[in-house]
N, C-alpha and C positions, 0 to 999 in steps of 0.2 A: 737610772739616770745615765745619759750618754755624754761623754766628754769627747768632742771632735777636735783633735789637735790641729787639723788643717784649717780650721776657722781663723786661726791667728797666723800672721806672716812671721815665721821664725826660722832658725836654722834647721829645725825638724823637717820642714818642707824640702829643703835642699837634699837632705839625706834620703828622704823618701823618693824624690825625683830621680836621684842617681840609681836607686834600686830598681826603678821602673825602666830606665833608659837602656835600650838594647845595645847602645854603643859603649856603655860603661859596665853593665851588669855581667859582661863576659869576662870580667876580672874577678875571680872568686874571692881573692883576698879583700878587695875593696867592698864587694857585696857583703861579706861576713862582717867587715868593720862597720858598714852602715847599719846592718842588723843590730849590732851591739850598740851603736850610737842611738838608734831608735829606742832600744830597750832602756838605755840610761835616761833619756829625756822622759819617757813614760814613767819610769820609776820616780823621778823627781816630781812629776805631776801627781802621781798616786800618793806620794808622801804627804801631800797637803791635806788629805782626808783622814790620816791616821791620828791616833791619840798620843799626846805628849805629856811628859812630866817635868817639873822644874827640878834642877839640880845645881848645887853650888860647885864650881870648878876652880881649883886653885891655880893661879897663874904665877909667874915669877914676881909679880908686883901687887898681887891682891887676890880678891875673890870675884869671880864672874858668875852671874845668874844665867844659866843656860836651860834650854828646853830640849830634851832628848826623847826619842821614840819610846813610848811606854812598853811596847812589846814588838819584837821583830816578827814580820810576817813569814808565812811559808810560801816559797816561790816554786811554782809548778810549771812544767812545760811539756809539750808533746814532742816526742822523738820522731824524726831527727831534725825537722825543719825549725823547731822552736829553740834549738840550742844557742843560736847566735843572739837572739833577743834575750834569752835567759841570762847569758853572760853579762849583758848590759844591766839587767836588773840586779844581778849579784854584785856587780861592781859598786852599785849604790847602796844596796842593802847587804853589806858585806858580812853581817853576822846572822843572816837569815838561814833557816832550815830550808831544805830543797826536796822537791818531789819530781820524779820523772815517770812518764807514762808513754808506752808505745801504742800508737793507734794508726791504722792505715785503712785505705779503701780496698775492699776485695770485690772486684767487678765480676758480674755475671754477663753483662753486655757493656758496650761502651758507655751507655747512659744509666745503667742500673748497677748499684753497688751497695754493699753493707759495710759498716764500720766494725773493725775487729780490734780489740784491745788484747795484747799478748803479754805485756810486762809492766810492772809498776814497782817503784821503790819510793816510799813515802814515809815521813814521820807521822806521829800523832797530830791531827789537825783540829782536834776538839777545841772549840771556843777560840780558835786563832784566826787571824786574817789570812785568807787564802787568795793569792794572786796567780792566775793562770795566764800565761802568755803564749802566743802562737802568731807567726807572721800573717796568716790568712784565715779569715772566717768566711767560708764560701756558703755551705748549707747550714753550718752550725752543728751537724751531726757528730763530728769528731769531738768537738768541745763538750757536747752533752755527754757522750760516752765516757770521756775522761773525767768529767765532774762526777758522774755516777760511780766510777771506779774509786776515785779519791774518797768518796763518802764512806767507804769501807773502813777508813781510818779516823772517822769522827765527823762531826758537823761543825763547820767553821762559824765564827761569829759574824764574818762578813766575807762575801765573795766578790772578787774584782777580776774582770776579764779584759785582757789587753791584746790588741791585734794591730798590725801595721795597716792592713787593708781589710775591709769587710764588705759583704754584700747585704742589701736590705733584707733578703730572704733569711739570712742567718740571724739577724737581729730579731725578726718576727718569730722565728723558731725558738730561739733561746729565751726570749721574754716569756714564752709560754711554758718552758721546761725548767728554767732556773728560778731560784727565789726572787720574789718581787723586788727586794731591795738590792739586788745585784747591780754593781757599777760597771760601766763599760768605758774603756779608754781606747779610742780608735784613731789611727793616723788619717785614714780616708775611708769614706763610704762610697764605693763605686756603684755604677748604675744597674748592672745586670749580671746574670749567670748564663753561660752557654748551656746547650743541651747536655753536655758532659759535666756540668756543675763546676766550671772554672770561671773565676771572676774576670769581668771585662770592664775597663781595660787591664786591671790587675798588674801583675809583673811576671807572670810565668810561675814555674814550680820553684818555690823558695829553697826547698831541700836540695834539688838538683843544682841550682845556681850557687849554693853555698858549698856543697860537698861532692858534686859530680853526679852524673846520671846513674840510675840503678836499673837492674833487670826486672 
């Protein structure tokens, strides 16, 4: 199931527009803040599909019946671009366990590349809700490799993929590779990929915009 957040007119669209805008995105502090805001809003939307349990809470004047998350999810992200959105998710799921995976494109030519995973720090995810966030889903290959790496630490009860911007090619690819009941929360679905597998219109390289260019 795909949840397309841009279908509704909310503040989310403002934050996403600022991340795309070349006149605004050259401010790294604001870009990082908008990544975090996007993560917070997505976390709220994701929270609607989690399981809850009733609990009585004592107030100064009595007892309130409240519903609390039954089990905290595991929040995973792809280094380094995913860190901003991850902070937004962690702001909302403030008791969640966390997983970090390093994945990058290793190019043989401008158009051909392989995905390499070099580092992973993850808790046990067996039978837990796994939320993987990353600003961009271009081909879906990085997300697939990260998912495969995380499976070394168990099989989650549910997998949820979150991205600010996705390409249709990535969704087609991931639907074939990930479990059929995987949920997708997407800020926008853009029209195409370039020959170098960059999303158009997209927003550029999220990692560079947030943390500076790399060699």
